[in-house]
C-alpha positions in Angstrom: 160.9 33.9 45.0 163.1 36.3 47.1 162.9 36.0 50.8 163.8 39.1 52.8 164.8 39.0 56.7 165.1 41.9 58.7 166.8 41.5 61.7 167.8 43.5 64.9 171.4 42.2 64.1 173.2 39.8 61.6 176.1 37.8 63.4 177.9 36.4 60.6 179.9 33.8 61.9 183.3 34.5 60.9 186.6 34.5 62.6 186.5 38.2 63.4 183.2 38.1 64.8 181.6 40.7 62.4 178.4 41.8 63.8 175.9 43.6 61.6 173.3 46.2 63.3 169.6 46.8 61.7 170.4 44.0 59.1 168.8 42.5 56.0 169.5 39.0 54.7 168.2 38.1 51.2 167.6 34.7 49.9 166.5 33.0 46.7 165.9 29.8 45.9 167.8 28.6 49.2 170.9 30.6 48.5 171.9 34.0 50.3 171.8 37.0 47.9 172.7 39.9 50.1 173.9 40.4 53.7 174.1 43.9 55.3 172.8 47.0 56.5 169.1 47.6 56.1 169.8 51.1 54.9 171.9 49.8 51.8 169.8 46.9 50.8 168.7 46.6 47.4 165.1 47.1 46.7 162.8 43.9 47.0 161.3 42.6 43.9 157.6 42.5 43.8 156.1 39.7 45.5 159.0 39.1 48.2 158.4 37.6 51.0 159.3 39.7 53.9 159.9 38.4 57.4 160.7 40.9 60.4 162.9 39.4 63.3 163.0 41.3 66.5 166.2 39.3 67.5 169.5 38.7 66.0 170.0 36.2 63.1 173.1 33.6 63.0 174.0 30.8 60.8 172.9 27.5 61.2 175.4 25.7 63.2 177.5 22.7 62.2 177.8 20.0 64.4 181.2 18.1 63.4 180.8 14.8 65.1 177.8 13.2 66.4 176.2 9.8 66.9 172.8 11.5 67.3 170.7 8.3 67.2 172.6 7.6 70.5 169.2 9.6 71.9 168.4 5.8 73.0 171.2 5.4 75.4 171.1 8.9 76.9 172.4 9.2 80.4 173.3 5.2 80.1 176.4 3.8 81.8 176.5 6.9 83.5 179.9 7.3 85.7 181.8 4.5 83.9 185.3 5.3 81.9 185.1 5.2 77.9 186.1 1.5 77.5 184.2 0.1 80.1 181.1 2.4 78.8 181.6 1.1 75.4 182.1 -2.6 76.1 179.6 -3.1 79.0 177.1 -0.6 78.1 177.0 0.6 74.3 178.0 -2.2 72.4 175.7 -5.0 73.9 172.5 -2.4 73.5 173.9 -1.5 69.8 173.8 -5.2 69.1 170.2 -5.3 69.2 169.5 -2.1 67.4 166.9 -2.3 64.5 167.0 -0.2 61.1 163.7 1.2 62.8 165.3 2.0 65.8 167.9 4.1 64.3 165.5 6.1 62.3 163.0 6.8 65.1 166.1 7.8 67.1 167.6 10.1 64.5 164.4 11.8 63.8 164.0 12.8 67.3 167.6 13.6 67.4 167.5 16.0 64.6 164.3 17.7 65.5 166.2 18.1 69.0 169.2 19.7 67.0 167.5 22.2 64.9 165.6 23.6 68.0 169.0 24.2 69.4 170.2 26.0 66.2 172.0 23.1 64.7 171.1 22.8 60.9 174.0 20.3 59.9 175.3 17.6 61.6 178.2 14.8 61.0 177.0 11.5 61.9 179.1 8.2 62.1 176.5 5.6 62.9 174.8 2.5 62.0 172.1 2.1 59.3 173.5 5.3 57.3 170.1 5.2 54.8 167.9 5.4 57.5 169.8 8.1 59.1 169.2 9.9 55.9 165.7 9.2 55.9 165.1 10.7 59.1 167.2 13.8 58.2 165.1 14.4 55.2 162.2 14.3 57.3 162.8 17.1 59.7 164.6 19.1 56.7 168.1 19.2 58.2 171.5 18.6 56.7 174.0 16.1 57.4 177.0 14.3 56.3 176.6 10.8 57.0 179.7 8.7 57.6 178.9 5.0 57.0 180.8 3.6 60.2 183.5 0.4 59.9 183.5 -1.2 63.0 184.0 -4.9 63.9 180.8 -5.7 65.8 178.4 -8.7 65.3 175.5 -8.2 62.9 177.0 -5.5 60.9 179.0 -7.2 58.1 182.6 -7.6 57.3 184.9 -4.4 56.8 184.8 -5.0 53.2 181.1 -5.0 53.0 180.8 -1.8 55.3 183.3 -0.2 52.9 181.4 -1.2 50.1 178.2 0.1 51.3 179.9 3.3 52.3 181.0 3.9 48.5 177.5 2.8 47.0 175.7 5.0 49.2 177.9 8.2 48.3 176.6 8.1 45.1 172.9 9.4 46.7 174.8 12.6 47.8 172.9 16.0 47.5 173.0 19.3 49.2 170.9 18.0 51.9 172.4 14.6 52.6 176.1 13.6 51.8 177.8 10.4 52.5 181.0 9.8 53.8 183.4 7.1 55.6 183.7 6.6 59.4 186.1 4.0 60.4 186.0 3.8 64.2 189.5 4.2 65.4 192.7 2.9 64.6 192.2 0.6 67.7 189.1 -1.3 66.5 189.5 -1.0 62.8 193.0 -2.9 61.1 195.3 -0.7 59.8 194.7 -2.0 56.2 191.3 -1.4 56.5 191.9 2.2 57.4 194.3 2.4 54.4 191.8 1.2 52.2 189.0 3.6 53.3 191.1 6.8 53.1 191.6 5.5 49.3 188.1 5.2 48.7 187.3 8.8 50.2 190.0 10.0 48.5 189.1 8.6 45.0 185.2 9.6 45.4 186.1 12.9 47.2 184.2 11.8 50.5 184.7 12.9 54.1 186.4 10.6 55.9 186.2 10.8 59.7 188.1 8.7 62.5 188.5 8.9 66.3 191.9 9.9 67.1 193.5 10.1 70.6 190.4 10.5 72.4 191.7 8.9 75.6 195.6 8.5 77.1 195.6 5.2 76.7 194.1 3.9 73.8 197.0 3.9 71.4 199.3 2.3 74.0 198.7 -1.6 72.2 199.7 0.1 69.1 202.4 2.4 70.1 203.7 -1.1 71.7 203.3 -2.9 68.4 204.5 -0.4 66.1 206.5 2.2 68.1 204.5 4.7 66.6 201.4 7.3 68.0 198.4 6.9 66.3 198.7 10.1 64.3 201.9 8.9 63.2 200.3 5.4 62.1 197.6 7.0 60.3 200.3 8.9 58.1 202.7 6.0 57.6 199.6 3.8 56.5 198.7 6.4 53.8 195.5 7.3 55.9 195.9 11.2 55.8 195.6 13.5 53.0 192.0 14.1 51.4 189.0 15.1 53.5 190.0 13.8 56.9 188.2 14.8 60.2 189.9 13.3 63.4 187.4 13.5 66.2 188.4 14.4 69.6 192.4 14.5 69.1 193.0 15.1 73.1 196.4 13.4 73.2 198.5 14.9 70.7 202.0 15.8 71.2 203.8 18.5 68.9 204.9 15.5 66.4 201.1 14.9 65.8 200.0 18.2 65.7 202.3 18.8 62.8 201.3 15.8 60.9 197.7 17.4 61.3 199.2 20.6 59.9 201.1 18.6 57.2 198.3 16.9 55.9 195.7 19.6 56.7 193.4 17.0 59.0 190.4 19.0 60.6 189.6 18.3 64.1 186.2 17.9 65.5 186.5 19.4 69.1 184.0 17.9 71.5 185.0 19.3 75.0 181.5 18.0 76.6 181.7 14.6 76.1 185.7 15.0 76.9 185.1 16.5 80.3 182.2 13.9 81.0 184.1 10.9 80.2 187.3 12.5 81.9 189.2 12.0 78.7 191.3 14.9 79.1 191.5 18.6 77.5 192.5 18.9 73.8 195.1 21.3 72.6 192.7 24.0 71.0 194.9 26.8 70.9 198.0 25.4 70.1 195.8 23.7 67.0 194.3 27.1 65.9 197.7 28.4 66.5 199.3 25.7 63.8 196.6 26.6 61.3 194.6 23.4 62.1 191.0 23.4 60.9 188.9 22.8 64.1 184.9 22.6 64.5 182.8 22.3 67.3 181.2 18.6 67.8 178.9 17.3 70.4 179.6 13.7 70.4 176.7 11.5 71.0 173.8 12.2 73.4 174.9 9.4 75.3 178.1 10.6 76.3 177.4 14.5 76.4 174.2 14.1 77.0 172.9 16.7 74.7 173.0 18.0 71.4 173.6 21.7 72.1 176.5 23.6 70.7 175.7 26.6 72.4 176.9 24.6 75.6 180.1 23.1 74.1 180.9 26.3 72.2 181.0 28.0 75.7 182.9 25.0 77.4 185.4 25.1 74.7 186.3 28.8 75.6 186.6 28.0 79.2 188.8 25.0 79.2 190.8 26.9 76.6 191.3 29.5 78.9 191.9 27.1 81.8 194.3 25.3 80.2 196.5 28.1 78.8 195.8 30.4 82.1 195.0 33.2 79.9 191.8 34.9 79.8 192.4 35.9 75.9 193.2 31.9 74.8 189.8 31.8 72.8 187.9 34.4 72.2 184.0 34.7 72.1 184.5 35.5 68.3 186.4 32.4 67.9 184.4 30.5 70.1 181.3 31.4 67.9 183.2 30.9 64.7 184.3 27.3 65.8 180.5 26.1 65.6 179.8 28.2 62.4 182.2 29.0 60.0 185.1 27.2 61.1 183.0 24.0 61.5 181.9 24.3 58.0 185.3 24.6 56.6 186.6 21.7 59.1 184.1 19.5 57.3 185.1 21.0 53.8 181.7 22.7 53.4 182.1 26.2 52.5 178.4 26.8 51.6 177.8 26.5 55.0 178.5 28.4 58.5 178.2 31.8 57.4 175.9 34.6 56.6 177.5 35.6 53.5 176.5 35.8 49.5 176.6 32.5 47.8 176.0 30.2 51.1 173.1 28.2 51.8 170.3 30.1 53.5 170.6 28.4 56.5 169.3 30.7 59.6 168.7 30.9 63.1 166.7 33.7 64.8 167.7 34.2 68.4 165.5 36.0 70.5 167.3 39.0 72.5 164.1 40.4 74.6 165.7 39.0 77.6 167.9 40.4 80.5 170.7 38.1 79.2 171.2 40.6 76.2 171.4 43.6 78.5 173.1 45.9 78.2 174.6 46.1 74.8 176.7 49.2 74.2 178.1 48.3 71.1 177.2 45.7 68.3 179.8 43.3 69.3 178.0 42.8 72.9 175.5 41.1 70.8 178.2 38.2 69.9 179.7 38.3 73.5 176.4 37.7 75.0 175.5 34.8 72.7 178.8 33.0 73.8 178.6 33.6 77.6 174.9 34.7 78.8 172.6 32.9 76.1 171.9 29.6 75.4 169.9 27.4 72.7 166.8 28.3 74.9 166.7 31.3 73.1 166.6 30.2 69.6 163.1 30.7 68.5 163.1 30.1 64.9 165.1 28.0 62.1 165.4 27.7 58.4 167.1 25.4 56.2 167.8 26.3 52.7 165.2 29.1 53.4 162.4 26.6 54.4 161.2 27.2 58.0 161.6 24.0 60.1 161.2 25.6 63.6 158.7 28.4 64.6 158.7 29.8 68.0 160.6 26.5 69.4 158.3 24.1 67.9 159.4 21.7 65.0 157.3 22.2 62.2 158.4 19.0 60.3 157.7 16.2 62.9 155.8 15.4 65.9 158.3 15.4 68.7 156.0 14.2 71.7 155.4 11.1 69.5 158.8 10.7 68.6 159.9 11.1 72.4 157.3 8.3 73.5 158.8 6.2 70.8 162.4 6.5 72.0 161.3 5.6 75.5 159.6 2.5 74.2 162.6 1.1 72.2 165.1 2.2 74.5 163.5 0.4 77.4 163.7 -3.0 75.0 167.3 -2.3 74.2 168.1 -2.0 77.8 166.4 -5.4 78.2 163.6 -4.1 80.6 
C-alpha cells in the first residue's frame, strides 16, 4: 500500500544540504518511491495512507559506532582516562555480563536512539545474537559486529571469528552482521589479518578502533617501527568494507593509507572530548575524500546516544581546530549523520530521502522559537544543526512502520526497561 507523507519541508540528507519546502514523500513496501514538492507529486492511488506533518521530515540518522548495551554502565568511571576506565571499571563489570543483560540493555538503548531520530546503528558488543533480538523488538536497524577481544568468558579469538561468520548467514535488511576486532593493541595482528580476510570473503563490514588515544600504539610502534594504520596495511587488514572508529591521532601518511584503501571513519567527537582523547582531523579527512560518518561511541563514554549533539560538536570542533568558521558547514555536519554516515558503512540504501532508499523517516517539530526566523528554506537545516536537538523529534518510521509517535516508543515498554536496566546495573557494579 502507498504511504504518502506531506510535510512543511524535507531535508534530503545530502552533502549539498538540499531542502524541499512544502514537500511530499511517497513510500511503498518500505522503500521511497517519490520525493519532491507537493505541487509536482503524482496523484495518490485510491486507498493510499496519508500522513500530514506540520514539521520537517529528515532521514533516519545512522550511528556509525556504538556499544549501546553499555547503557548498563552509563556514567560509571567518571573522570578516568581511557586505559584506566577500561581496565578498572568497564572490563571487570563486563566479565559479569549475561546474555539477558545485553538484550535488555540493547532494547532500552535502541528505543532511546529511535526517540532521538537514529534508525540505524553499528554495534560492536558481546552476545550479538541477543543484540539482534533487541533491535528486532524495537523495529530499528543495526549492523552488528561480533567483537573479537581477549577477555575471560568470551571464548578464543578463533571461536569469536567463527561466530561472526556463522551469524552473517542470517543477515537481512533489518539486521546485518559484521566483524569487530577491538583494536591492534588488544587483538594479535594475525587474528586481525584473518578477520579481514573473512570480512572480504563474505562482504562483511569490519570495524576496528584505530588511533583513539595518543599513546595506544606506542608499544606496537616500538616493536614494529610502524604506526597502527601502517601495521594494518602491512598485515593485509585494509581493503574491503573497513570502518576505523575514532582515528583521532593520524598523520599525513596514515590518512594517505586511508585514502588509498578507501577506509571509512566513524567520527565520535562526544566520546573523544569526554575522555580527553583528542580532536580528529575531520576537515583533512573530508578534503582527502575519506568517507566519514558520525558516531556516538558507547553511552558509558559519551554519555548518551544523541547524534544531534555529536554532529553539532563535530562542526564546532572542526571550526575551532582549523580556526575557520567555514571548516564544516551545517549541511556537511547534518550529512555526516545521514547520507555520509550511510556511505561510511557501505549502506547506500539508507541515510537520504531519495527514491529507492529505505523509508526510514524522522519528523522534527518546527513549532518552536528555535525554528524562527526562516527567511529561506536553507534556514531550516541551519536550525536543525545549531538550534535544535533531539527533544524536537516527534515521530520515527523504519521501513514505513511507525515506531515512535509523539516522542513515545510504540514497540517496547520504556519505563519497564529503565527499571530493569537499573537493577541489572547495580548487580554488575557489585552492589
